[in-house]
N, C-alpha and C positions, 0 to 999 in steps of 0.2 A: 624699723620701717624706713623705706627709701622715700625721701621727699624730693619732688621735682625742683630743679633749680630755676633761676630766672629765665634762662634761654628756653628751657622746655616749656615753661608756662607761657612765654610769649608766642612760641611756635604753636602751642595748643590753642591759644586764643585766636591767632590768625587763621589756623585751619578751620576752627569752628565757625568763625565769621564768614570765611569763604564758602563753607558748606551751606550755611543758612542763607546767604545771599544767592547762591546758585539755585537752591530749592525754591526760594521766593520768586526769582526771575522765571524759573521754569514753570512754576504754577501759574504765574501771571500771563506768560506767553501762551500756555496751553489754554487757559480760560478765554483769553481774547480771540485766539484763533478759532476755537470751537464755537464761540458766539458768532463770530463773523461768518464762518462757514454755514452755520445753521440759518442765520438771517438771510444770507444770499440764496441758499437753497429754498427757503420758504417763499421768498419774494418771487423767485423764478417759477416755482410750482403753482403759486397762487395766480400769477399772470396767465399761465397756461390753463388753469381751471376757469378763469374768466372767459378766455377765448372759446374753450369747449362749451361753456354755458351758453354763449351766444350762438354757437353752431347747433346746440341741442334745441334752443328756442326756435331756430330757423329750420329745424328738421334735417340738418346735415349730420353726417357721421362724425364722430370725434373719439379720441382715445379714452375719454372719461366714461365711467360706467355708472349705471343706475343701481343703487342698493347692492353694491358688490359684497360678496361673502368675505368674511374676515375683517369687516370694517370695525376698528376699535370702538369700544363702548364710549370713551370720552368724546370721540368725534361725533358719534350718533347723538349723544345727549346735547352737545353744543349746537349741532345743526338743527335739532328739533326745537331749540330755543331761538331759531332763526338767526344764527350766527355763522358766518363763513369762517372756516377754521383751517389752520394747518397744524399738523401734529406729527411728532417724531415718535415712532413706535420702536423702542429700544429692544435689544436682545442680541442673539448670535448673528442674525441677519437683519439689521435695522432697516426700517422702511419709513419713508416720509409720505404723509398723507395730506391731501387738500380736499375739502368737501364743502358743498353748499346745498341749500334746500331749493328744489325746483318745483315742488308741489307739496300738498299736505302729507302725502305718503312717500314721496320719492326724494332720494338724496343722490345728488351727482357727486361722484368721488373720483379722484385721480391719485395715483401712487407711483412711487419709484423707489428703487433701492438706494439706501444711504451708505452702502459699503464703500464707495470710492472716497467719500469724505472721512469715513471712519479709518480707512487704511492710510489716508494722508495724515490724519491726526496722530495715528500710532507711529508713523514714520517720523513725524515732527517730535513726538515724545522721545523716541530713541535718539534722535539727533540732540535734543536738549540734554538728555542724560549723559551722552557721550561728551558733549562740549562742556557741560557743567562739571562732570567728573574730571576731565582734563584740566579745566581751569582751576578747580579746587586743588588738584594735585600740584599744579605749577605754583599756585599761590602758597600752598602749604610748604613746599620745598623752599620757596623764597623766604617765607616766614621762619622756617627752621634755620636756614643759614643766618638770617638776621638775628634770630634769638640766640643761636650758638655764639655768634660774634659778641652780642651784648652780654651774654652770660659769661663768656671768657673774660671780658674786660672787667665786669663786676666782680668775678671771682678773683682776678688778679689784684684788684684793689682791696678786696677783703683779706686775701692772704698777706699782702703787704702790711695792712693794718695789724694783722696778727703777729707778723715778724717784728713790727715796731713795739707792740705790746710785750713781746718776749725779750726786748732789750736791744734788738738790732736797729739802732736809731738811724743808720745810714741807708736803710731800705727806702726805695722810692718807687712811685708808679709813673709810667709813661702816659701823660694825659693827652693822647691823640684824639683829634676831633674837637667839636664844639658843642656836643650834646651834654645831657645830664651826667652820663658816665664820665666824660672828660672833666666835668666840673667836680664830680666826686673824687676823681683821682687827684686833681689839683688841691682839693681840700685836704685829702690825706697827706699830701706832701707838705702843705702849710702846717698842718697839725704836727707832723714829724719834726719839722724845723723848729717850731715853737717849743715842743716837748724837749727836743735835744738841747736847745739853748737854756731852757729852764733847769733841766737836770745838770747841765754843765755848770750853771751858776750855783746850784745847790752843792755840787761836789766841791767847787772852789771855796765856797763859804765854809763848808764843813771841814775841809782840809786846813784852811787858814785858821779857823777857830781852834782846831785840835793842836796845830803846831804852836799857836800862840800860847796855849794853855800848858804845854809841856814844860816850859821853863819855870813858871810860877809853881806848878805842881811839884816839880823836882825840888825847888827850894822849900816848899812846905814839907815834903818828905824828909829832907835833911833836918829842917828845924824841929819836926816832930820827934826825930831820933835823938835830939839833944835835950828834950824835956825830961824832968825827973820822973821816975816810975810812979804810977798811981792810976786810979780809975779814969781820971780826966785825960791823962796822957794816952791811955789805951783807947779811949773813945776817939780822940783826935787822930791817932794813928790809923784806926780802922776807917775813919771817914776819909782821910787822905788816901789810904790804899784803895778805897772804893772809887774815889775821884780819879786816881791814877789809872785804874782799870777801865773806867768809862772813857777817858781820853784815848787810851790805847785801842779800845774798841772802835771809837769813832775814826781814828787814823787807819785802822785795818779796813773799815768799810770804805773810806775814801780811796785807799790804795786799790781795793778790788774794783771800785767804780771806775777808776782811772785806768784799769788794766795795766798796771805797772809792776805786777807781781811776777815772780819766777819760781818754778818748782825745783826743789833740790831732792831728787829721788835716791833711795837706797833700799836695800832689802831689810825688812824688819818682820818680827813675829807679831801677829795681830794681838795675841794675849799680852805681850810686853807693852805694846802701845796703849792698850786699854788700861792696864794697871798704872802706867805712868800718868795717864790722863786724869785719873780719879784719885791719885795718891794724896792730894791735899783735901779731899772731901770726906766728911764723916757720913755715916749711914748710907754708904754706897757699897754694894757687894758686886764682885766680879765673878762670873761663872763662865768656865771655858768648856764648851761641849765638843768643839773640834777646832784645833789650831791650824794656822796656815801662815806661810812665809810669803809676803807680798812685796812688790817693788813699788814704792810710793814715796810721798813726801811725809815723813813721820811727824814733823812739827804740825803740819796742817791736819793730819788725822787726829792727833792728840788734842788739838784745839777744838775740832768738831766734837769729839767725845766729851771733853771737859765742859763745853758749852751746853751740850744736851743733858749731861748729868746735873749740872748746876741748875738748869731750867726745870728739870724734874723735881729737884729738892725745893726750889723756890715756889713752884706753882702746884705741886702735887703733895701727896703724903709719903713720908719715908716708910720703909727703906727704898732707896733707888737700887735698881738692878741693871748691871751691864752684862749681857750674855754674848760671848764670842762663839760664833758657829762658822768656822772657815773664814771666808772673805766677808761674811755678814756679821754686823754687830747690832744688837738690839738694846736700846736704853729705855727703861720704863719706870714708872712710879706706881704708887698704890692709891692715887687720889680718885677723883670723879671722872677723869678723862677729859678729852677736848670737847667743848660744847659743839653742837652740830653746826652752828654758823661759822665758828672759828675753823673747824675741820674743813668746811667747804672752801673757805678762803685759802687755807694751806694747800689744798689739792689743786686749786685753780691758779692762784698767783703767787703762792709761796709765802714765807714769813714776811711781815711788814715791819720795817724799822720804826722805832719810836711808837710802837703800838703793841699793847699786851692785852691778854684776855681780861685781866683785872686791873683797872686803873690804880696807879700808885705802887705797883709791884715790880716795876722794872722799866727798861727803855725799849725792850724788844730787839736789841742788837744781838743778843746771844744766838737766837735762831737764825737771824739774818746772816750773821757771820758764818754759822755752820752751813747754811744753804749755799752761800757764796764759795766757801772753801770746797764743798762737795762738787760744785760745778767745775772749779779749777782742776780738781783731781779726776774729773770724768766719772765720779761716783754717783750713785743713786741714793737720794735721801727721801724717805717716805714717812709721813706722819699718820698715825692711826690710833684707834682705841683698842686696847688689849681685850681679848675675849673674857678674861677673868677680872676686868676692871682696871682702870688707870690708863694714862696716856703712854704711847709708845712711839719711839722714833727708830727707824731701821736704816742703817748705813750699809750699803753694799759697794765694796771697792771693785774696780774693773780687774780683768785678768792680767792686764799689763799696766805698769806705771808709766 
């Protein structure tokens, strides 16, 4: 369904207001003019009736008639009640009457056509309709131009905010003018500056912490290798290895955030990269439906697939399945699938670092790194639930590396 934007709504409001005002003014002018015309005509005809009544009483001839045919019933009844009356008989040929009682039986009446006033009022109505329509059209066009201008400025601010939300932190709005739209544009720019400064500070802190941790983690790795064999040593080595992997993940995220990465492309088979990516993972099966040779950065593709497969084993039920179908690779598990709220977040803003579906099951960096690497490769990474159950991630590489 098409929804009208702010400019269209403003133009519609202005046009409606102009039409209502034009109709109200037209009706008011029509009513006042009609009342004034009728009052003037009645006063004039009543004065003539009084003169004719004096002439009749003096025995002189006058235009007034005694008991004329066609005298309206309301006039007859009013005069019989000893009331001098003026009465407008409406119809195709309107007639204005004035009558008074001159004896118990006789009514002196005077009439004239009211068509001149009716034609004048009809001409006034046509003029009012023409002027009102023209005024409404002019005001509507002016409102449309104003609404389009306001709508474009508001749309520009909204699009800039969307670009900022998508990571383009240098996007800005031109805050022209001093109205509310200009204030909104300035607020968007201030928000972008604050957000950029905050993210930059977070990047620096993340990178600094990761760099500072590399040296002690390397020392711990060396020291763990010198320990005598045993269950305790194996536990320490696994923990150190996990810590080392976490530090490397944080560094990888920091490098992608800082946009200091470079692609090293070469031709590789999709099946070969898939098998290398999951070589160290148990309970992961690789199925090749159709192979393809692509020009890409194989290290980053393998990193994406390894992270997706590890995430599938960590959060879903084994076995994990990696299906190669040309340039498309599907990684799925056999668990309960993505919850609806998590899937909605993945579709809108993508994976969130340091946030997982189940607290205490990871840092959320795996999917974040996979999504970041996919963006660097120009690939498409989609998360969904498989029709047969389980969560599924689909990586599609571009035609050219």
